[in-house]
C-alpha positions as CSV (number, residue, x, y, z in Angstrom):
1,X,-69.5,215.6,240.4
2,X,-69.6,220.2,239.9
3,X,-69.8,221.2,243.3
4,X,-68.3,225.0,243.5
5,X,-66.5,226.6,246.1
6,X,-69.3,227.4,248.0
7,X,-71.0,224.0,247.8
8,X,-74.0,224.3,246.2
9,X,-75.0,221.6,243.7
10,X,-77.3,222.1,240.8
11,X,-80.5,219.8,240.1
12,X,-82.4,219.6,237.2
13,X,-86.0,218.7,237.5
14,X,-88.3,217.6,234.3
15,X,-91.9,219.1,235.0
16,X,-95.0,219.9,232.9
17,X,-97.0,221.7,235.9
18,X,-94.1,223.3,237.8
19,X,-95.6,220.9,241.0
20,X,-94.7,218.0,240.0
21,X,-92.0,215.4,238.6
22,X,-92.8,215.1,234.6
23,X,-94.4,211.3,234.9
24,X,-92.9,210.0,231.7
25,X,-89.7,210.1,229.6
26,X,-87.2,212.7,230.4
27,X,-86.9,214.6,227.0
28,X,-90.3,214.7,226.8
29,X,-90.9,217.6,229.8
30,X,-91.8,221.0,228.5
31,X,-89.8,222.3,231.0
32,X,-86.6,221.4,233.3
33,X,-86.6,223.5,236.5
34,X,-83.1,224.5,237.9
35,X,-82.9,224.2,241.6
36,X,-79.2,224.8,243.8
37,X,-79.0,223.2,247.0
38,X,-76.6,224.6,248.9
39,X,-74.7,222.8,252.1
40,X,-76.4,219.9,252.0
41,X,-79.5,221.8,253.5
42,X,-81.4,224.3,251.7
43,X,-82.6,224.7,248.0
44,X,-83.7,227.0,245.6
45,X,-84.9,226.7,242.0
46,X,-82.9,229.7,240.1
47,X,-84.5,229.2,236.4
48,X,-87.0,227.4,234.8
49,X,-85.7,226.1,231.0
50,X,-87.8,225.3,228.7
51,X,-87.2,221.7,226.6
52,X,-86.3,222.3,223.2
53,X,-86.5,218.4,222.7
54,X,-90.1,218.4,223.9
55,X,-92.0,216.9,220.8
56,X,-88.4,215.5,219.2
57,X,-87.8,211.7,218.7
58,X,-84.1,212.4,217.3
59,X,-81.9,209.7,217.6
60,X,-80.0,209.9,220.9
61,X,-81.8,212.7,222.4
62,X,-80.9,211.8,226.0
63,X,-77.7,213.8,224.7
64,X,-79.2,216.9,223.4
65,X,-80.9,217.1,226.5
66,X,-77.5,216.5,228.5
67,X,-76.5,219.4,226.8
68,X,-79.5,221.7,228.0
69,X,-78.8,221.1,231.3
70,X,-75.2,219.4,231.3
71,X,-75.0,222.4,233.9
72,X,-76.5,220.2,236.6
73,X,-75.2,217.2,238.4
74,X,-77.8,215.5,239.3
75,X,-81.5,214.7,237.7
76,X,-84.5,213.8,239.7
77,X,-86.6,212.4,237.2
78,X,-89.5,209.8,237.4
79,X,-88.0,208.2,234.4
80,X,-85.4,207.6,232.2
81,X,-85.3,205.4,229.1
82,X,-82.5,202.2,229.3
83,X,-79.9,203.2,227.3
84,X,-80.8,207.2,228.6
85,X,-79.4,206.1,232.0
86,X,-76.1,204.7,230.2
87,X,-75.2,207.3,228.6
88,X,-76.0,210.0,231.1
89,X,-74.4,208.0,233.7
90,X,-71.2,207.5,231.3
91,X,-71.2,212.1,230.8
92,X,-71.3,211.9,234.7
93,X,-74.9,212.7,235.9
94,X,-76.0,211.5,239.4
95,X,-80.0,209.8,238.5
96,X,-82.4,209.9,241.0
97,X,-85.8,208.9,240.2
98,X,-88.5,210.5,242.6
99,X,-92.4,210.9,241.4
100,X,-94.6,213.3,242.6
101,X,-94.2,216.7,244.3
102,X,-91.0,218.6,243.2
103,X,-90.5,220.2,247.2
104,X,-91.5,217.0,248.3
105,X,-89.0,215.2,246.3
106,X,-86.0,217.2,246.4
107,X,-86.6,217.5,250.3
108,X,-85.8,214.1,250.1
109,X,-83.4,214.1,248.4
110,X,-81.8,215.8,250.5
111,X,-82.5,213.8,253.7
112,X,-81.8,210.6,252.0
113,X,-79.3,211.7,249.9
114,X,-77.5,214.7,251.4
115,X,-74.1,212.7,252.6
116,X,-73.1,211.7,248.7
117,X,-72.3,215.1,248.0
118,X,-70.6,216.6,250.5
119,X,-67.7,213.7,249.4
């Protein structure tokens, strides 16, 4: 996992409304919100990226989406296809599946999984 010397990791979250995690396939979201999680205690939104693959249906789309967010170590998403999960994990991404409000999901993620980032 990509953790810098200040113990910061980047988390990508797909969204269409900026409030909730996109409920469908990862690559179909309008935007990817990029958060920094610092010292496994707090998070902040650092970037909003428009997904250039939102309406495309190409073969191996997951790899295109990966290239778009490969500076992140973690993806929090409601749904990723079976082959997409495998492809992302093979490239070192940690995947967490959550639904609903982004802020709540990030808070829950930090509470539940914070110990993994410190390893």
